[in-house]
C-alpha positions in Angstrom: -28.0 23.0 4.9 -28.5 19.9 7.1 -27.1 19.9 10.6 -25.1 16.7 10.1 -22.6 18.6 7.9 -22.1 21.6 10.3 -19.0 22.4 12.2 -16.3 21.0 10.0 -12.7 22.2 10.2 -10.6 22.0 7.1 -6.9 22.9 7.6 -4.7 23.9 4.6 -1.0 23.1 4.9 2.0 22.6 2.7 5.5 21.0 3.0 7.2 24.3 2.2 6.5 28.0 1.7 5.6 29.4 -1.7 3.2 26.6 -2.8 0.1 28.9 -3.0 -1.3 27.6 0.2 -2.8 31.0 1.4 -4.5 31.8 -1.9 -5.9 28.3 -2.1 -7.4 28.7 1.5 -9.0 32.0 0.6 -10.6 30.7 -2.6 -11.6 27.4 -1.0 -13.4 29.3 1.9 -15.5 31.4 -0.6 -16.2 28.4 -2.8 -17.3 26.3 0.2 -19.7 29.1 1.2 -21.3 29.1 -2.2 -21.4 25.3 -2.5 -22.9 24.7 1.0 -24.9 27.9 1.3 -23.7 27.9 4.9 -21.6 30.0 7.2 -17.9 29.9 6.6 -15.0 31.3 8.6 -11.5 31.8 7.2 -9.0 31.5 10.0 -5.4 32.8 9.4 -3.1 31.2 11.9 0.0 32.9 10.7 2.6 32.7 13.5 5.0 34.0 14.7 4.5 36.7 12.0 1.1 37.9 10.8 -0.3 36.0 7.8 -1.1 37.4 4.4 -4.8 36.8 4.2 -5.9 40.3 5.2 -3.7 41.9 2.6 -4.8 39.5 -0.2 -8.5 40.1 0.3 -8.3 43.9 1.2 -8.9 43.9 4.9 -7.2 46.4 7.3 -6.5 44.8 10.7 -9.3 42.2 11.0 -10.3 40.8 14.4 -7.5 38.7 15.9 -7.3 35.8 18.4 -4.8 37.8 20.4 -7.4 40.5 21.0 -10.0 37.9 22.1 -7.8 36.1 24.7 -9.3 38.0 27.7 -12.8 36.9 26.5 -12.2 33.3 25.7 -13.3 32.0 29.1 -16.9 33.4 28.7 -17.5 33.5 24.9 -20.2 31.2 23.6 -20.6 29.8 20.0 -23.9 31.7 19.6 -22.2 35.0 20.3 -18.7 34.5 18.8 -19.6 35.7 15.3 -19.9 39.3 16.5 -16.2 39.3 17.4 -15.1 38.4 13.9 -14.6 40.5 10.7 -17.1 40.1 7.8 -15.8 40.2 4.3 -17.7 41.4 1.2 -17.6 37.9 -0.3 -19.9 36.7 2.5 -17.3 34.8 4.6 -16.1 35.8 8.1 -12.4 36.3 8.8 -10.3 35.9 11.9 -6.5 36.1 12.1 -4.2 34.9 14.9 -2.3 38.2 15.2 -2.0 41.6 13.6 1.3 42.5 15.2 4.4 40.2 15.6 4.7 40.8 19.3 1.2 39.3 19.8 2.5 35.8 18.9 3.9 35.4 22.4 0.3 35.7 23.8 -1.1 32.7 22.0 -0.6 29.1 23.1 -2.2 25.7 22.3 -4.9 26.1 25.0 -6.1 29.4 23.3 -6.2 27.6 19.9 -8.1 24.7 21.3 -10.7 27.0 22.8 -11.1 29.0 19.6 -11.5 25.8 17.5 -14.2 24.5 19.8 -16.0 27.9 19.6 -15.9 28.3 15.8 -16.9 24.7 15.2 -20.2 25.4 17.0 -20.8 28.7 15.2 -19.9 27.9 11.5 -20.7 25.2 9.0 -17.1 25.3 7.8 -13.9 26.7 9.1 -11.0 26.9 6.7 -7.6 27.3 8.5 -4.5 28.6 6.8 -1.5 27.3 8.7 2.2 28.3 8.6 4.6 25.6 7.3 6.3 25.0 10.6 5.0 22.2 12.7 5.0 23.8 16.2 2.7 22.8 19.1 0.1 25.4 18.0 -0.1 23.9 14.5 -0.3 20.3 15.9 -3.2 21.5 18.1 -5.0 22.8 15.0 -4.4 19.4 13.3 -5.8 17.6 16.3 -9.0 19.6 15.9 -9.3 19.2 12.1 -11.6 17.0 10.2 -9.6 17.3 6.9 -6.0 18.3 6.3 -5.5 19.6 2.7 -1.8 19.1 1.9 -0.7 21.4 -1.0 2.1 20.2 -3.1 3.7 21.8 -6.2 5.2 19.6 -9.0 8.8 20.0 -8.0 11.1 17.6 -6.1 11.7 20.0 -3.1 8.0 20.4 -2.5 7.3 16.6 -2.9 10.2 15.7 -0.6 9.2 18.1 2.2 5.6 17.0 1.9 6.6 13.4 2.2 8.5 14.2 5.4 5.6 16.1 6.9 3.2 13.2 6.1 5.5 10.7 7.7 5.9 12.8 10.8 2.2 13.4 11.2 1.5 9.7 10.7 4.1 8.9 13.3 2.0 11.0 15.7 -1.0 8.8 14.9 -2.8 11.0 12.5 -4.9 8.8 10.3 -4.3 8.8 6.6 -8.0 9.2 6.0 -8.0 12.8 7.0 -5.4 13.9 4.4 -6.4 15.3 1.0 -3.6 15.8 -1.5 -3.9 18.9 -3.7 -1.4 19.5 -6.5 -1.1 23.2 -7.3 0.4 24.9 -10.4 0.2 21.8 -12.6 1.1 22.2 -16.2 2.4 20.2 -19.1 5.8 21.6 -18.5 6.0 20.3 -14.9 9.1 18.1 -14.4 7.2 16.1 -11.8 4.0 14.6 -13.0 0.9 14.1 -10.9 1.4 10.3 -11.1 4.9 10.7 -9.7 3.5 12.8 -6.8 1.0 10.1 -6.0 3.6 7.4 -6.1 6.1 9.3 -3.9 3.5 10.3 -1.3 1.5 7.1 -1.4 -1.7 9.1 -1.5 -4.2 9.8 -4.3 -4.5 13.4 -5.6 -7.9 14.8 -4.7 -7.6 17.7 -7.1 -5.1 19.2 -9.6 -5.1 23.0 -9.9 -3.6 24.3 -13.2 -0.8 26.9 -13.5 -1.8 30.4 -14.5 0.7 33.0 -13.2 -1.0 35.9 -14.9 -4.4 35.3 -13.4 -3.0 34.8 -9.9 -0.9 38.0 -10.2 -4.0 40.0 -11.2 -6.0 38.5 -8.4 -3.3 39.4 -5.9 -2.8 43.0 -7.2 -6.5 43.6 -7.1 -6.9 42.0 -3.7 -9.8 40.0 -5.1 -10.1 36.2 -5.0 -10.1 34.5 -8.4 -13.3 32.6 -7.7 -15.1 36.0 -7.5 -13.3 37.5 -10.5 -13.8 34.7 -13.1 -16.2 31.9 -12.3 -15.2 30.0 -15.5 -11.4 30.1 -15.1 -9.8 26.6 -14.9 -8.4 27.4 -11.4 -11.9 28.5 -10.2 -13.4 25.3 -11.6 -10.7 23.2 -9.9 -11.3 24.9 -6.5 -15.1 24.7 -6.9 -14.6 21.0 -7.6 -12.5 20.7 -4.4 -15.2 22.4 -2.3 -17.9 20.2 -3.8 -15.9 17.1 -3.1 -15.2 18.1 0.5 -18.7 19.1 1.1 -20.1 15.8 -0.2 -17.5 13.7 1.6 -17.9 15.4 4.9 -21.6 15.2 4.7 -21.5 11.5 3.8 -18.6 10.6 6.2 -19.5 12.9 9.1 -19.6 10.2 11.7 -16.5 8.3 10.5 -14.3 11.4 10.2 -15.6 12.7 13.5 -14.5 9.4 15.1 -11.0 9.8 13.4 -10.7 13.3 14.7 -11.7 12.3 18.2 -9.0 9.6 18.2 -6.5 12.1 17.1 -7.3 14.4 19.9 -6.0 11.7 22.2 -2.6 11.9 20.6 0.5 13.2 22.5 0.1 16.6 24.0 1.6 19.7 22.4 4.0 20.1 25.4 5.3 16.6 25.0 5.8 17.1 21.3 7.5 20.5 21.9 10.0 18.6 24.1 10.5 16.1 21.3 11.9 18.5 18.8 11.8 19.0 15.0 10.2 17.2 12.1 11.8 13.9 11.0 12.8 13.5 7.4 11.8 10.7 5.1 13.5 7.3 5.5 13.7 7.6 9.3 16.3 10.3 9.2 15.8 13.5 11.1 16.0 17.1 10.0 18.4 19.0 12.4 17.8 22.7 12.4 20.7 25.2 11.9 20.2 26.4 15.5 21.5 23.0 16.7 18.2 22.0 18.2 18.3 18.2 18.8 16.0 15.9 16.9 12.7 14.4 18.1 14.2 10.9 17.9 17.4 11.9 19.8 15.4 13.6 22.6 13.0 10.7 23.0 15.8 8.2 23.1 17.8 10.4 25.5 14.8 10.6 27.9 14.5 6.8 28.0 18.3 6.3 28.3 18.5 8.8 31.2 15.7 7.2 33.1 17.0 3.7 32.3 20.5 4.5 33.7 19.2 6.2 36.8 16.9 3.3 37.4 19.8 0.8 37.4 22.1 3.1 39.4 19.6 4.2 42.1 17.9 0.8 42.6 21.2 -1.1 42.2 19.3 -3.8 40.3 21.5 -6.9 40.4 21.8 -9.2 37.4 20.9 -12.2 39.6 17.6 -10.5 40.4 16.8 -9.9 36.8 17.5 -13.5 35.8 16.1 -15.1 38.9 13.5 -17.9 38.5 11.9 -16.9 41.8 8.6 -15.2 40.7 8.3 -13.4 44.0 11.8 -11.8 43.7 11.2 -10.9 40.0 7.8 -9.3 41.0 9.4 -7.3 43.8 12.1 -5.9 41.5 9.5 -4.9 38.9 7.3 -3.2 41.5 10.3 -1.2 42.8 11.3 -0.3 39.3 7.9 0.9 38.3 7.6 3.2 41.3 11.0 4.6 40.6 10.3 5.1 36.9 7.2 7.1 37.7 9.2 9.3 40.0 12.0 9.8 37.5 9.5 10.5 34.7 8.0 13.3 36.7 11.4 14.8 37.3 12.7 14.4 33.7 9.5 15.9 32.1 10.0 19.0 34.3 6.3 19.6 34.6 5.3 19.1 31.0 1.8 17.6 30.7 1.3 14.1 29.5 -1.9 12.1 29.6 -2.3 9.0 31.7 -2.1 6.7 28.7 1.1 8.5 27.4 2.8 8.2 30.7 1.7 4.5 31.1 3.2 3.8 27.7 6.5 5.5 28.6 6.7 3.5 31.9 6.0 0.3 30.0 8.7 0.9 27.4 11.4 1.7 30.0 10.3 -1.3 32.1 10.7 -3.5 29.1 14.1 -2.1 28.3 15.4 -2.2 31.9 13.9 -5.5 33.2 12.3 -7.3 30.2 13.3 -8.0 26.6 13.1 -4.4 25.5 11.7 -3.8 22.0 10.9 -7.5 21.7 8.2 -7.5 24.4 5.4 -6.3 22.1 6.6 -8.6 19.3 6.4 -11.6 21.5 2.9 -10.6 22.5 1.8 -10.2 18.9 0.1 -13.4 17.7 0.7 -12.6 14.1 4.5 -12.6 14.5 6.1 -16.0 14.3 9.8 -15.1 14.1 11.9 -12.2 15.3 15.4 -11.6 13.8 17.6 -8.9 15.4 20.4 -8.3 12.9 21.7 -5.3 14.9 20.3 -2.8 17.4 18.6 -0.7 14.8 17.5 -3.5 12.4 14.9 -5.9 13.6 13.0 -8.0 11.1 9.9 -10.1 11.9 8.0 -12.8 10.1 4.4 -11.8 10.1 1.8 -14.2 8.6 4.6 -15.8 6.6 6.2 -12.6 5.2 9.4 -11.1 6.5 9.2 -7.4 7.1 11.4 -4.7 8.7 9.9 -3.5 12.0 10.2 -0.1 13.6 11.7 -1.6 16.8 15.2 -0.8 17.9 17.4 -1.2 21.0 19.1 1.7 22.8 22.6 0.1 22.6 24.6 -3.0 22.1 24.9 -3.3 25.9 21.1 -3.3 26.2 20.8 -6.1 23.6 23.5 -8.1 25.4 21.6 -7.7 28.6 18.4 -9.0 26.9 20.3 -12.1 25.7 21.8 -12.7 29.1 18.4 -12.5 30.7 17.2 -15.2 28.3 20.1 -17.7 28.7 21.1 -17.3 32.4 18.1 -19.0 33.9 18.8 -22.0 31.8 22.3 -22.3 33.1 23.8 -21.2 29.8 26.3 -18.4 29.1 27.3 -16.2 26.3 30.7 -14.3 26.3 33.8 -14.0 24.2 34.8 -17.5 25.0 31.4 -18.9 24.2 30.0 -16.3 21.7 27.0 -18.3 20.5 24.2 -20.1 22.3 20.9 -21.9 21.8 18.2 -21.4 24.4 14.5 -21.1 24.9 12.0 -18.7 26.5 9.6 -19.7 29.2 6.9 -20.3 26.7 9.1 -22.7 24.7 10.1 -20.3 22.0 13.5 -21.2 20.4 16.3 -18.7 20.8 19.7 -18.4 19.1 22.2 -15.7 19.9 25.6 -14.8 18.6 27.8 -11.9 19.7 31.2 -10.4 18.7 33.8 -11.3 17.7 31.8 -13.7 15.6 29.0 -11.3 14.8 30.7 -8.3 13.2 27.7 -5.9 13.4 27.1 -6.4 17.1 24.9 -8.9 19.0 22.5 -10.9 16.8 19.4 -12.6 18.2 16.9 -14.9 16.5 13.7 -16.1 18.2 11.4 -18.7 16.7 8.1 -18.1 18.6 6.3 -21.0 20.2 2.5 -20.7 19.5 0.5 -19.7 22.5 -2.2 -22.1 21.4 -1.1 -25.7 21.0 -1.9 -26.5 17.4 -3.7 -29.7 16.5 -3.9 -31.5 13.2 -7.3 -29.9 12.5 -5.6 -26.5 12.6 -3.2 -27.6 9.9 -6.1 -28.9 7.8 -7.8 -25.5 8.3 -4.6 -23.7 7.3 -4.5 -25.9 4.2 -1.1 -27.4 5.2 -2.5 -30.8 4.4 -5.8 -32.5 3.7 -8.1 -34.4 6.0 -7.2 -37.7 4.2 -3.5 -37.0 4.6 -3.9 -36.3 8.3 -5.8 -39.6 8.8 -3.0 -41.5 7.0 -0.3 -39.9 9.1 -2.2 -40.5 12.4 -2.7 -44.1 11.5 0.9 -44.5 10.6 2.0 -43.1 14.0 -0.4 -45.3 15.9 0.8 -48.4 14.0 4.4 -47.7 15.1 5.8 -46.7 11.7 9.1 -44.8 11.9 8.7 -41.3 10.5 11.2 -38.7 9.4 9.9 -35.1 8.9 12.1 -33.3 6.3 12.1 -29.6 5.5 14.0 -26.4 5.3 14.5 -23.8 8.0 11.2 -22.3 9.1 9.1 -24.8 7.2 7.3 -25.9 10.3 9.0 -29.3 11.0 8.9 -28.9 14.8 5.2 -27.9 14.8 4.4 -31.0 12.7 6.5 -33.2 14.9 4.7 -32.0 17.9 1.3 -32.7 16.3 2.3 -36.2 15.0 3.7 -37.1 18.4 0.3 -36.4 19.9 -1.0 -39.5 18.1 1.2 -41.8 20.1 -1.1 -43.8 22.4 -1.2 -42.5 26.0 -0.2 -45.9 27.5 3.2 -45.9 25.9 6.4 -44.4 27.5 7.8 -41.6 25.4 11.3 -40.1 25.7 12.0 -36.8 23.9 15.5 -35.6 23.1 16.1 -32.0 22.1 18.8 -29.3 22.0 16.3 -26.7 23.3 13.1 -28.3 24.7 10.2 -27.2 22.4 8.0 -30.3 22.2 4.9 -30.2 24.4 3.2 -33.6 24.2 -0.3 -34.0 25.7 0.5 -37.5 27.0 1.3 -38.0 30.7 4.0 -40.7 30.4 6.6 -38.4 28.8 10.3 -37.9 29.8 11.9 -34.8 28.4 15.7 -34.7 27.9 17.6 -31.6 26.9 21.3 -31.4 25.9 23.8 -29.2 27.8 26.6 -27.0 26.5 30.0 -27.1 28.1 30.6 -25.0 31.3 33.0 -22.1 31.6 36.0 -24.5 31.8 34.8 -26.1 28.6 33.7 -29.3 30.3 30.5 -31.1 31.1 28.8 -31.0 27.7 26.0 -33.5 27.1 25.2 -33.9 23.4 22.1 -35.1 21.6 24.0 -38.3 20.8 24.7 -38.9 24.5 21.0 -38.5 25.3 19.9 -40.8 22.5 22.2 -43.6 23.8 21.1 -43.0 27.4 17.4 -43.1 26.6 17.8 -46.6 25.2 18.4 -47.6 28.9 15.2 -45.9 30.0 12.8 -48.5 28.6 11.2 -46.2 26.0 8.3 -47.3 23.8 8.9 -44.3 21.5 11.9 -42.1 21.0 11.2 -38.6 19.6 14.4 -36.7 18.6 13.7 -33.0 18.0 16.3 -32.8 15.2 19.0 -35.1 13.9 22.1 -33.0 13.0 25.2 -35.1 13.5 26.2 -38.6 14.6 23.1 -39.2 16.7 21.4 -40.1 13.4 23.2 -43.5 13.6 22.1 -44.1 17.2 18.5 -43.2 16.2 18.6 -45.7 13.3 19.9 -48.4 15.5 17.2 -47.8 18.0 14.5 -47.9 15.3 15.9 -51.3 14.1 16.2 -52.8 17.6 12.6 -52.8 18.9 12.0 -49.0 19.3 9.8 -48.7 16.2 7.3 -45.9 15.9 10.0 -43.3 16.6 10.0 -39.8 15.0 12.6 -37.2 14.2 13.3 -34.2 11.8 16.1 -33.4 9.4 17.0 -30.5 7.3 16.5 -31.5 3.6 14.7 -30.2 0.5 13.2 -33.4 -0.7 12.3 -36.8 0.7 15.3 -38.5 -1.1 17.6 -35.8 0.1 16.4 -36.6 3.7 17.7 -40.2 3.3 21.0 -39.0 1.9 21.3 -36.5 4.9 20.7 -39.4 7.3 23.5 -41.4 5.6 25.9 -38.4 5.8 25.1 -37.7 9.4 25.6 -41.4 10.3 29.0 -41.3 8.8 29.8 -38.4 11.2 29.4 -40.9 14.1 33.0 -41.9 13.4 32.6 -45.7 13.5 34.1 -46.3 10.0 31.0 -48.3 8.9 30.7 -48.9 5.2 28.2 -46.8 3.3 26.2 -49.9 2.3 25.7 -50.9 5.9 24.4 -47.5 6.8 22.1 -47.5 3.7 20.8 -50.9 4.8 20.0 -49.5 8.3 18.2 -46.5 6.7 16.1 -48.6 4.3 15.0 -51.0 7.0 14.5 -48.4 9.7 12.5 -45.6 7.9 9.1 -46.3 6.6 7.7 -42.8 5.8 9.3 -39.4 4.9 7.0 -36.4 5.3 8.3 -33.3 3.4 7.3 -29.9 4.7 8.0 -26.8 2.7 7.6 -23.0 3.1 6.3 -21.7 -0.2 6.9 -18.3 -1.9 3.8 -16.7 -0.3 4.9 -17.7 3.2 2.4 -20.6 3.5 3.6 -24.0 4.7 2.5 -27.2 3.0 3.2 -30.9 3.3 4.4 -31.3 -0.3 5.2 -35.1 -0.1 4.2 -38.1 1.9 6.6 -40.7 0.6 7.1 -44.4 1.5 10.6 -45.9 1.6 10.3 -49.2 -0.2 13.9 -50.4 -0.1 17.1 -50.2 -2.3 18.2 -50.9 -5.8 21.9 -51.0 -5.8 23.1 -47.9 -4.1 19.8 -46.0 -4.7 16.9 -45.8 -2.2 13.6 -46.7 -3.7 10.7 -44.5 -2.7 7.0 -44.1 -3.7 5.1 -40.8 -3.3 1.7 -41.4 -1.8 0.5 -37.8 -1.7 2.0 -34.7 -3.3 1.2 -31.0 -3.6 1.0 -29.8 -7.1 1.5 -26.0 -7.5 -0.5 -24.7 -10.5 0.4 -21.0 -10.4 0.1 -17.7 -8.4 -3.0 -15.6 -7.8 -3.0 -11.9 -8.6 -2.5 -11.1 -4.9 0.6 -13.3 -4.7 -0.9 -16.4 -3.2 0.3 -19.8 -4.3 -2.3 -21.8 -6.1 -2.3 -25.6 -6.1 -3.8 -28.8 -4.7 -3.0 -31.9 -2.8 -3.4 -35.0 -4.9 -2.9 -38.8 -4.3 -0.6 -40.5 -6.8 -2.7 -43.7 -6.9 -0.1 -45.7 -5.1 -1.3 -47.6 -2.1 1.6 -47.8 0.5 2.8 -51.2 1.5 2.3 -50.5 5.2 -1.5 -50.3 4.8 -1.8 -54.1 5.0 0.3 -54.0 8.2 -2.1 -51.4 9.6 -5.1 -53.6 8.8 -3.4 -56.5 10.7 -3.4 -54.1 13.7 -7.0 -53.3 13.2 -6.4 -49.9 11.7 -8.5 -49.6 8.5 -7.7 -46.9 6.0 -10.2 -46.6 3.1 -8.5 -47.4 -0.2 -10.5 -44.6 -1.9 -8.2 -41.9 -0.4 -5.4 -43.2 -2.5 -7.3 -43.0 -5.8 -6.5 -40.3 -8.4 -9.5 -38.0 -8.6 -10.8 -37.7 -12.2 -12.7 -34.6 -13.4 
């Protein structure tokens, strides 16, 4: 046997007792010995009671780990075999204990030492583990190359196995090391193998048939079935398992070794022991009859205790937390970090934890006490574009265009309220029962909306539209297939030629991002004034004045609206006016500005189609309260707006410019428009991606001639319909 397949540890486990785990481990060990022609050890880790392996294979008090504890410090792999019991089948056997009282002598350190010894002495070690997940068992899993999970075709076994798998994966055990074994499979089983695979989200590696008579005879004769009947279906299934494991471990030696090494860096057994019992499926927790508290409860309690003591002992003031003075904020954070480290030492009460584990705990508590709590990692994740906190235990994120439920949660409504206040206070805004909703922004420009009770019935609600760390350019949108190169050239030329543009789209369709990019085409020698509710635009030009609206103060006075700012910016000698979004009566002021020498202005509106965008502008202009006739407003719109760019978020999460349309005038009460480019959706791919293409309609916009008069030449070919 080659050296590359030596020293593998295969652990056999099950979700509940009575699944045939021990008999499978015995027969697997013998089959592996015959398949590999190597040295195999069968290790019975029955705790706190002695296991059944010795009785099932006819051994009287084999060698036990408990008896070897005094020798562990000086035993070497080359000598260790002499301290184990040899069985007539050819395998060696070692049990954890022979007497119940010996269980108190064994801890995780002894197990780790034994595992390292036997790995160096045997080609394969098959470990039979009890069904409880105590620190000793977790230490065994940490040292395992493969974990064979036995499941029987009944709902109780499947449910408990599912809980075990979820718990082990939450402890960072890689899915690659699990092998699912279905035992006692028959045509009469109520739960089919396919149902087991779907429920556990793992493929079955082997199916062992049901034969109660053969198993009973094997047990009564204390003789493994693989030795009694080499042609029995159960024997063939187990031989197939050993062949599969032998081939996979030999082929994947380096990969599985790397996985196992990663797992050995997982949380220490002491820390897990303090955490408590195994969580159930669906995020719930199994609470033992003894009243022992759950892992989740203990972990949260630890963080809550340290968080409260940190605030009490440091007397961290709200003004310090929301201060815009970097030096003061840094001072508070340094004090807090030192205090957390001291409190952690005290709260863990001497339990060991690696440096990385302690660092992670300190970070989480710092985030919750002084930062944005569970949001910190999400804000740092470049794949997340939006964060939606519905309540403290329900946080959704948009990741690569898809909305998914995250595992993040807040400790309490009070903590979430504190996060919201730390966001809005530096901006001079407030949120309380008198003003229970607020718009704000983070320091990186990300847009924030918060709403609290009594308006939000389920507790504080927070939505963050993240601002990209990298300032996107039009080439990025072309690369993302949001539009084509030809479309980008047309829009860039239209902006430079001072055409008035309206970007239309639904929530989250990318209007602000597109507005930012199109605004960057404005020549740098022009004076630009931007008007926004929450300042998000970041233009590269130097000659830019940024204006932001202001909510009322605590007395309900001092509000400055978007409309106020639009009217004021007309007195600031702007060459271009860029309004982040028209929502109300400021639309009329914007139209008047476009019609009175401030052409080349840009804004966004919420609408589903280009024609709807013009109707929305008409409706919002009526909200100005000037009692203007609808026809006068429509005339203003038709003469002011030249181009409507429709942006949409499609079913697969991708964002596309679905229309570039020219406003050509009116016919009666109807706006006349011509689509220049459109996006034609042709279907969906098997992986759920939208299929389609950008196509010109063949219409050459009227403003192209005006562009040529300004020296901006657009090739007529880009407007031609492509023929196959």
